[in-house]
C-alpha positions as CSV (number, residue, x, y, z in Angstrom):
1,M,95.5,110.9,94.7
2,A,97.9,113.6,95.9
3,E,96.5,117.0,96.8
4,A,97.2,119.7,94.2
5,T,99.8,122.3,95.3
6,C,100.3,125.8,94.1
7,R,103.6,126.7,92.4
8,C,104.7,128.3,95.6
9,G,104.2,125.0,97.4
10,A,101.0,126.0,99.3
11,T,97.8,123.9,99.1
12,S,95.6,127.0,98.9
13,H,93.1,126.6,96.2
14,S,92.3,130.3,96.3
15,H,95.7,131.4,94.9
16,M,95.3,133.0,91.4
17,C,97.5,130.4,89.7
18,M,95.5,127.5,91.1
19,L,92.2,129.2,90.1
20,R,93.6,129.7,86.5
21,S,94.8,126.1,86.2
22,N,91.4,124.9,87.3
23,G,89.5,127.2,84.9
24,K,87.7,129.1,87.6
25,T,87.0,132.2,85.5
26,E,84.0,133.4,87.6
27,E,86.0,133.2,90.8
28,I,88.9,135.1,89.1
29,A,86.6,137.8,88.0
30,R,85.2,138.1,91.5
31,I,88.6,138.6,93.2
32,T,90.0,141.0,90.6
33,T,87.3,143.7,90.6
34,D,89.5,146.3,92.4
35,P,93.1,144.9,92.6
36,K,95.3,146.2,95.4
37,F,98.1,143.6,95.2
38,Y,100.1,141.9,92.4
39,C,102.1,138.6,92.5
40,F,105.8,139.1,92.4
41,T,106.1,135.7,90.8
42,C,103.6,135.8,87.9
43,G,102.3,139.4,87.8
44,A,98.7,138.4,88.5
45,E,96.6,141.1,90.3
46,A,94.0,140.6,93.0
47,N,91.9,142.5,95.5
48,C,93.5,140.6,98.5
49,A,97.0,139.4,99.1
50,E,95.7,136.0,100.2
51,N,94.9,135.2,96.6
52,L,98.6,135.5,95.4
53,C,101.7,133.4,96.0
54,E,104.1,136.3,96.5
55,P,101.9,139.4,97.1
56,A,103.2,143.0,96.9
57,P,101.1,146.1,97.1
58,I,100.2,148.0,93.9
59,T,101.5,151.5,94.4
60,A,100.4,154.5,92.3
């Protein structure tokens, strides 16, 4: 069976889109408590850039 890949092509299972597609709601809640970055591709927000495909900082 082929390894699942993120829509950006990465095999990171910690990207928000992979967590969503796998129904990991508790993990999503944990990594979105104080978002500092958003995904340029899908608009998801996360505490760390590593959890997004195309991270960009959230500016005030």
